[in-house]
LUMMAR-880340 format. One record per residue (C-alpha): residue number from 1; x, y, z. Coordinates in Angstrom, 3 decimals. Each point is the difference from the previous one (the first is absolute). Example, Ala and Ser with C-alpha at 12.3 -4.5 7.8 and 13.67 -1.06 7.14 Angstrom:
<sites>
SITE   pos          u          v          w
SITE     1     12.300     -4.500      7.800
SITE     2      1.370      3.440     -0.660
</sites>
This chain:
<sites>
SITE   pos          u          v          w
SITE     1    263.772     10.160    122.764
SITE     2      3.170     -2.036     -0.495
SITE     3     -0.500     -1.538      3.443
SITE     4     -3.565     -0.929     -0.852
SITE     5      0.828     -1.976     -3.133
SITE     6      1.446     -3.058      1.797
SITE     7     -3.087     -0.003      2.233
SITE     8     -2.299     -0.069     -3.031
SITE     9      2.054     -2.797     -1.549
SITE    10     -0.332     -2.067      3.173
SITE    11     -3.747      0.626      0.300
SITE    12     -0.535     -0.882     -3.663
SITE    13      2.077     -3.187      0.294
SITE    14     -1.774     -1.094      3.173
SITE    15     -3.397      0.697     -1.579
SITE    16      0.951     -2.071     -3.035
SITE    17      1.117     -2.929      2.154
SITE    18     -3.082     -0.039      2.209
SITE    19     -2.691      0.548     -2.618
SITE    20      1.224     -3.084     -1.870
SITE    21     -2.329     -1.817      2.427
SITE    22     -3.047      1.482     -1.736
SITE    23     -0.251     -2.167     -3.121
SITE    24      2.122     -2.930      1.185
SITE    25     -2.918     -2.423     -0.388
SITE    26     -0.989      1.424     -3.404
SITE    27      3.459     -0.740     -1.403
SITE    28     -0.355     -3.707      0.838
SITE    29     -3.742     -0.264     -0.563
SITE    30      0.296     -2.803     -2.564
SITE    31      1.915     -2.170      2.464
SITE    32     -2.409      0.803      2.820
SITE    33     -2.955     -1.040     -2.135
SITE    34      1.631     -3.353     -0.729
SITE    35      1.520     -0.786      3.400
SITE    36     -3.023      0.926      2.089
SITE    37     -2.769     -0.901     -2.464
SITE    38     -1.347      3.540     -0.340
SITE    39     -2.345      1.380     -2.654
SITE    40      0.981      2.815     -2.364
SITE    41     -2.062      2.504      2.027
SITE    42      2.618     -0.319      2.756
SITE    43      1.917      2.774     -1.784
SITE    44     -2.661      2.566      0.839
SITE    45     -0.628     -1.381      3.493
SITE    46      3.656     -0.007      1.078
SITE    47      0.631      3.449     -1.462
SITE    48     -3.102      1.313      1.756
SITE    49      1.118     -1.634      3.260
SITE    50      3.154      2.123      0.051
SITE    51     -2.068      3.108     -0.720
SITE    52     -2.476     -0.800      2.789
SITE    53      2.803     -0.547      2.499
SITE    54      1.623      3.241     -1.074
SITE    55     -3.284      1.875      0.386
SITE    56     -0.651     -1.354      3.498
SITE    57      3.576      0.787      0.997
SITE    58     -0.041      3.530     -1.342
SITE    59     -3.391      0.685      1.589
SITE    60      1.311     -1.053      3.403
SITE    61      3.270      1.891     -0.442
SITE    62     -1.908      3.103     -1.093
SITE    63     -2.631     -0.223      2.748
SITE    64      2.638     -0.184      2.709
SITE    65      2.424      2.335     -1.871
SITE    66      2.725     -2.616      0.436
SITE    67      2.502      1.455     -2.478
SITE    68     -0.407      3.468      1.544
SITE    69      0.451     -1.218      3.581
SITE    70      2.617     -2.760     -0.431
SITE    71      3.446      0.249     -1.603
SITE    72     -0.673     -0.724     -3.713
SITE    73      3.341     -1.814     -0.429
SITE    74     -0.771     -2.404      2.852
SITE    75     -3.505     -0.580     -1.312
SITE    76      1.413     -0.717     -3.478
SITE    77      2.439     -2.571      1.441
SITE    78     -2.628     -1.830      2.059
SITE    79     -2.407     -0.260     -2.935
SITE    80      2.768     -1.114     -2.369
SITE    81      1.060     -2.864      2.292
SITE    82     -3.600     -1.056      0.665
SITE    83     -0.895      0.143     -3.710
SITE    84      3.134     -1.952     -0.934
SITE    85     -0.919     -2.772      2.436
SITE    86     -3.652     -0.158     -1.049
SITE    87      0.974     -0.171     -3.669
SITE    88      1.762     -3.312      0.713
SITE    89     -3.357     -1.514      1.012
SITE    90     -0.636     -0.602     -3.719
SITE    91      2.567     -2.811      0.237
SITE    92     -2.075     -2.064      2.453
SITE    93     -0.907     -3.284     -1.759
SITE    94     -3.517     -0.252      1.490
SITE    95     -1.130      3.311     -1.485
SITE    96     -3.376      0.443     -1.695
SITE    97     -1.742      3.078     -1.379
SITE    98     -1.271      1.075      3.432
SITE    99      3.391     -0.217      1.688
SITE   100      1.712      1.756     -2.900
SITE   101     -2.581      2.794      0.085
SITE   102      0.538      0.357      3.757
SITE   103      3.793      0.170     -0.256
SITE   104     -0.089      2.441     -2.913
SITE   105     -2.441      2.207      1.941
SITE   106      2.456      0.179      2.886
SITE   107      2.813      0.859     -2.393
SITE   108     -2.196      2.825     -1.275
SITE   109     -0.521      1.162      3.599
SITE   110      3.768      0.208      0.504
SITE   111      0.399      1.989     -3.232
SITE   112     -2.110      2.727      1.623
SITE   113      3.079      0.779      2.090
SITE   114      2.304      0.006     -3.021
SITE   115     -1.358      1.868     -3.028
SITE   116     -1.776      3.011      1.603
SITE   117      2.562      0.128      2.821
SITE   118      2.802      0.150     -2.580
SITE   119     -1.730      3.013     -1.566
SITE   120     -0.370      1.550      3.463
SITE   121      3.739     -0.393      0.613
SITE   122      0.755      1.634     -3.369
SITE   123     -2.369      2.887      0.800
SITE   124      1.824      0.464      3.339
SITE   125      3.278      0.476     -1.864
SITE   126     -1.029      1.860     -3.168
SITE   127     -2.133      3.079      0.609
SITE   128      1.063      1.370     -3.411
SITE   129      0.144     -2.192     -3.085
SITE   130     -2.404     -2.482      1.575
SITE   131     -1.536     -0.890     -3.385
SITE   132      3.355     -1.095     -1.409
SITE   133      0.829     -1.937      3.193
SITE   134     -3.326     -1.838     -0.002
SITE   135      0.507     -0.697     -3.708
SITE   136      3.060     -2.065      0.892
SITE   137     -1.769     -1.535      2.986
SITE   138     -3.110     -1.140     -1.881
SITE   139      2.302     -1.128     -2.812
SITE   140      1.596     -2.298      2.564
SITE   141     -3.469     -1.321      0.895
SITE   142     -0.619     -0.751     -3.672
SITE   143      3.295     -1.852     -0.423
SITE   144     -0.583     -1.839      3.254
SITE   145     -3.447     -1.044     -1.207
SITE   146      1.442     -1.215     -3.302
SITE   147      3.084     -1.674      1.481
SITE   148     -1.635     -3.359      0.884
SITE   149     -0.760     -0.402     -3.730
SITE   150      3.694      0.639     -0.689
SITE   151      1.068     -2.640      2.514
SITE   152     -2.531     -2.428     -1.453
SITE   153      1.266      0.615     -3.533
SITE   154      3.645     -0.565      0.797
SITE   155     -0.248     -2.877      2.468
SITE   156     -1.789     -2.389     -2.348
SITE   157      2.370     -2.797      0.963
SITE   158     -0.829      0.394      3.680
SITE   159     -3.173     -0.735      1.930
SITE   160     -2.624      2.761      0.194
SITE   161      0.735      0.136      3.715
SITE   162      3.210      1.882     -0.783
SITE   163     -2.125      3.003     -1.021
SITE   164     -1.736      0.028      3.385
SITE   165      3.233     -0.460      1.950
SITE   166      1.711      2.695     -2.072
SITE   167     -2.714      2.600      0.568
SITE   168     -0.098     -0.725      3.740
SITE   169      3.762      0.414      0.263
SITE   170     -0.155      3.285     -1.895
SITE   171     -2.707      1.360      2.308
SITE   172      1.972     -0.806      3.131
SITE   173      3.129      1.631     -1.439
SITE   174     -1.942      3.107     -1.016
SITE   175     -1.538      0.457      3.441
SITE   176      3.337     -0.350      1.781
SITE   177      1.706      2.337     -2.474
SITE   178     -2.469      2.824      0.546
SITE   179     -0.121     -0.388      3.790
SITE   180      3.801      0.062      0.341
SITE   181      0.794      2.757     -2.506
SITE   182     -2.994      2.391      0.022
SITE   183     -0.960      1.724      3.275
SITE   184     -3.124      2.134      0.385
SITE   185     -0.003      2.897     -2.474
SITE   186      0.610      3.676      0.843
SITE   187     -3.499      1.058     -1.124
SITE   188     -1.810     -2.612      2.068
SITE   189     -2.531      1.418      2.409
SITE   190     -1.163     -2.740      2.312
SITE   191     -3.583     -0.048      1.205
SITE   192      0.115     -0.157      3.787
SITE   193     -3.516     -1.256      0.675
SITE   194     -2.566     -2.331     -1.473
SITE   195     -2.677      1.853     -1.990
SITE   196     -2.600     -2.374     -1.414
SITE   197     -1.625      2.873     -1.903
SITE   198      3.178      0.768     -1.981
SITE   199     -1.244     -1.830     -3.106
SITE   200     -3.126      2.171     -0.181
SITE   201      1.975      3.195      0.569
SITE   202      2.348     -0.831     -2.874
SITE   203     -2.828     -0.310     -2.537
SITE   204     -1.505      3.371      0.920
SITE   205      2.580      1.751     -2.197
SITE   206     -1.297      0.326     -3.609
SITE   207      3.429     -0.174     -1.661
SITE   208      0.773     -3.168      1.921
SITE   209     -3.297     -1.571     -1.081
SITE   210      0.707      0.824     -3.652
SITE   211      3.447     -1.609      0.135
SITE   212     -1.404     -3.069      1.736
SITE   213     -2.828     -0.389     -2.524
SITE   214      2.465      0.081     -2.893
SITE   215      2.018     -2.725      1.725
SITE   216     -3.119     -2.124      0.419
SITE   217     -0.713      0.117     -3.744
SITE   218      3.601     -0.988     -0.707
SITE   219     -0.244     -2.976      2.383
SITE   220     -3.098     -1.418     -1.717
SITE   221      2.181     -0.754     -3.014
SITE   222      3.502     -0.623      1.380
SITE   223     -0.149     -3.299      1.889
SITE   224     -2.601     -1.495     -2.306
SITE   225      2.433      0.588     -2.864
SITE   226      2.971     -1.404      1.907
SITE   227     -1.925     -3.067      1.160
SITE   228     -1.244     -0.865     -3.500
SITE   229      3.143      0.665     -2.058
SITE   230      0.842     -3.748     -0.079
SITE   231     -3.615     -0.728     -1.006
SITE   232      0.180      2.518     -2.860
SITE   233      3.154     -1.674     -1.296
SITE   234     -1.614     -3.431      0.214
SITE   235     -3.165      1.184     -1.759
SITE   236      1.992      1.473     -2.880
SITE   237      2.284     -3.047     -0.300
SITE   238     -3.028     -2.325     -0.094
SITE   239     -1.898      2.063     -2.572
SITE   240      2.928      0.204     -2.405
SITE   241      1.775     -3.234      0.878
SITE   242      3.215      1.651      1.217
SITE   243      1.319     -2.399      2.656
SITE   244      3.220      1.999      0.172
SITE   245     -1.898      2.840      1.698
SITE   246     -1.682     -2.215      2.584
SITE   247      3.261     -1.856      0.638
SITE   248      1.700      3.310      0.762
SITE   249     -2.910      1.585      1.829
SITE   250      2.044      0.411      3.192
SITE   251      2.629      2.037     -1.862
SITE   252     -2.614      2.141     -1.736
SITE   253     -1.959      0.479      3.229
SITE   254      3.144      1.263      1.702
SITE   255      0.741      2.417     -2.852
SITE   256     -3.577      1.265     -0.340
SITE   257     -0.452      0.595      3.721
SITE   258      3.582      1.041      0.685
SITE   259      0.123      2.671     -2.708
SITE   260     -2.452      1.932      2.151
SITE   261      2.951      0.820      2.251
SITE   262      1.429      2.113     -2.819
SITE   263     -3.390      1.685     -0.371
SITE   264     -0.043      0.889      3.712
SITE   265      3.486      1.503     -0.059
SITE   266     -0.743      1.946     -3.196
SITE   267     -3.337      1.353      1.263
SITE   268      1.594      1.056      3.282
SITE   269      2.663      1.961     -1.872
SITE   270     -2.339      1.538     -2.593
SITE   271     -2.502      1.009      2.683
SITE   272      2.466      2.588      1.267
SITE   273     -0.156      1.695     -3.403
SITE   274     -3.580     -0.664     -1.098
SITE   275     -1.773     -0.108      3.349
SITE   276     -1.486     -2.908      1.916
SITE   277     -3.549      0.290     -1.281
SITE   278      0.957      0.158     -3.675
SITE   279      2.475     -2.892      0.276
SITE   280     -2.509     -2.204      1.836
SITE   281     -2.674      0.783     -2.583
SITE   282      2.268     -0.916     -2.928
SITE   283      0.699     -3.363      1.604
SITE   284     -3.668     -0.663      0.833
SITE   285     -1.108      0.878     -3.524
SITE   286      2.705     -2.145     -1.624
SITE   287     -0.768     -3.133      1.977
SITE   288     -3.758      0.595     -0.347
SITE   289      0.353      0.049     -3.781
SITE   290      1.920     -3.292      0.240
SITE   291     -2.970     -1.527      1.830
SITE   292     -2.439      1.143     -2.686
SITE   293      1.987     -1.246     -3.018
SITE   294      1.172     -3.254      1.638
SITE   295     -2.506     -2.236     -1.898
SITE   296      1.476      1.070     -3.335
SITE   297      3.549     -0.764      1.092
SITE   298     -0.781     -3.705      0.361
SITE   299     -0.406      0.008     -3.801
SITE   300      3.445      1.466     -0.745
SITE   301      3.464     -1.458     -0.593
SITE   302      2.073     -1.207      2.981
SITE   303      2.346      3.005     -0.273
SITE   304     -2.862      2.506      0.169
SITE   305     -1.784     -1.900      2.762
SITE   306      3.082     -0.282      2.223
SITE   307      1.046      3.572     -0.716
SITE   308     -3.494      1.145      0.941
SITE   309      0.137     -1.867      3.318
SITE   310      3.406      1.533      0.744
SITE   311     -1.418      3.498     -0.610
SITE   312     -3.015     -0.829      2.169
SITE   313      2.300     -1.230      2.755
SITE   314      2.020      3.214     -0.279
SITE   315     -3.006      2.308      0.403
SITE   316     -2.302     -1.963      2.317
SITE   317      2.031      0.786      3.132
SITE   318      1.739      3.241     -1.012
SITE   319     -2.604      2.120      1.806
SITE   320      0.355     -1.874      3.297
SITE   321      2.921      2.023      1.426
SITE   322     -1.654      3.219     -1.173
SITE   323     -3.263     -0.678      1.822
SITE   324      1.945     -1.148      3.086
SITE   325      1.933      3.269     -0.103
SITE   326     -3.222      2.006     -0.245
SITE   327     -1.470     -1.965      2.917
SITE   328      3.090      0.578      2.177
SITE   329      0.226      3.694     -0.861
SITE   330     -3.672      0.661      0.781
SITE   331     -0.148     -2.007      3.246
SITE   332      0.412      1.542      3.475
SITE   333      3.674     -0.264      0.981
SITE   334     -0.588     -2.011      3.185
SITE   335     -2.227     -2.470     -1.868
SITE   336      2.050     -0.458     -3.174
SITE   337      0.624     -3.696      0.654
SITE   338     -3.652     -0.608      0.836
SITE   339     -1.106      1.824     -3.161
SITE   340      2.246     -2.076     -2.268
SITE   341     -1.091     -3.182      1.760
SITE   342     -3.770      0.574     -0.150
SITE   343      0.094      1.078     -3.647
SITE   344      1.995     -3.132     -0.813
SITE   345     -2.532     -2.075      1.907
SITE   346     -2.985      1.396     -1.868
SITE   347      1.779     -0.224     -3.346
SITE   348      0.841     -3.658      0.481
SITE   349     -3.575     -0.703      1.083
SITE   350     -1.121      1.373     -3.352
SITE   351      2.498     -2.255     -1.781
SITE   352     -1.708     -3.062      1.462
SITE   353     -3.220      0.806     -1.831
SITE   354      1.743      0.405     -3.353
SITE   355      2.018     -3.208      0.433
SITE   356     -3.062     -2.015      0.959
SITE   357     -2.005      1.562     -2.838
SITE   358      2.575     -1.202     -2.531
SITE   359      0.239     -3.336      1.797
SITE   360     -3.754     -0.464     -0.583
SITE   361     -0.126      1.371     -3.534
SITE   362      2.868     -2.137     -1.269
SITE   363     -2.067     -3.110      0.756
SITE   364     -3.187      1.163     -1.708
SITE   365      0.988      2.269     -2.904
SITE   366      2.532      0.198     -2.794
SITE   367      3.188      0.812      1.908
SITE   368      1.206      2.421     -2.684
SITE   369     -2.691      2.518      0.878
SITE   370     -0.039      0.000      3.798
SITE   371      2.975      2.320      0.549
SITE   372     -1.915      3.038     -1.267
SITE   373     -1.715      0.078      3.409
SITE   374      3.271      1.140      1.536
SITE   375     -0.509      3.355     -1.786
SITE   376     -2.620      0.891      2.626
SITE   377      2.780      0.925      2.430
SITE   378      2.017      2.388     -2.195
SITE   379     -3.215      1.639     -1.214
SITE   380     -1.189      0.598      3.577
SITE   381      3.427      1.268      1.033
SITE   382      0.137      2.522     -2.842
SITE   383     -3.519      1.173      0.751
SITE   384      0.891      0.633      3.647
SITE   385      3.152      1.898     -0.935
SITE   386     -1.431      2.252     -2.711
SITE   387     -3.719      0.048     -0.826
SITE   388     -1.355     -0.174      3.527
SITE   389      2.333      2.726      1.283
SITE   390     -1.028      2.304     -2.829
</sites>
């Protein structure tokens, strides 16, 4: 195990560096709106564009079992370099909404060879203690997702382009780091031939379906919450005339999203004692309750409101490594990479509907009440895990 720890550290670091591409445009959204003359709905469209690209990429990777047939480390490197380059397209001065959506979609496509492939590499190294390992790995995804907000908050004297350049540089470094330092894992079983029916075979196993369905409920809430954290802060600051909150929204967005990394690590560790299903259910129930009581929190003091968002950020992603562990453990060994990839693909497809639902509702209804619709996901996930099985 002592020899595996440096490997996990490298995988986690590389994952953090590369997934900083995910919300790079969200962290500089205000500047993009001004510089390219975009409407406020661009937030939902650009976030959805990354999700769509990721879904198409994961579907193709899963259909052709790419991560099971090709060296995962090489695939990770190629996608990191491609994603890093495509991320820089945001800097082109002639951009409009269509070109930005196109470039962000392609970045999402490249992320299909980063996030699920990183989990595949971890699963190839850690047959035992996989839940704890994926806790650190998904925690790195969370911090990587939040990191553009951190860069934006602490480079206020520099142009917004520094955020884009910084995230691209990180992604390239992460891809090279993993490729050089992490060879194929000892538990990797490569698939020798193309089997286009592999996806259907994977879902024939009931325990696999149950794990996947819980993950789908989790994904309905997760990215909708992350995408609209800045909007929640702005809504509260406007209602109560607290410009200090809106002025520091980048800092708070980083903290609220980033604290989820602690939740992932903690859930991965506690799952070894409490069990995967129980730990995932606690997280789903906690974040679901946050969705339901969110309208009342807009009426509270700043300390309560911000503390509530921090707790929500802690719990909203804590079940992600647990469900990924359950998916990996219940998938056929030779199709483990394909299983993780297709479940990711379907989960992110679900997230598009929740993001676009909120994007529509925020324009037509009182914004304080729209976030209760995110509770649909946790409720469905809990039902699949407990009531339906009984």
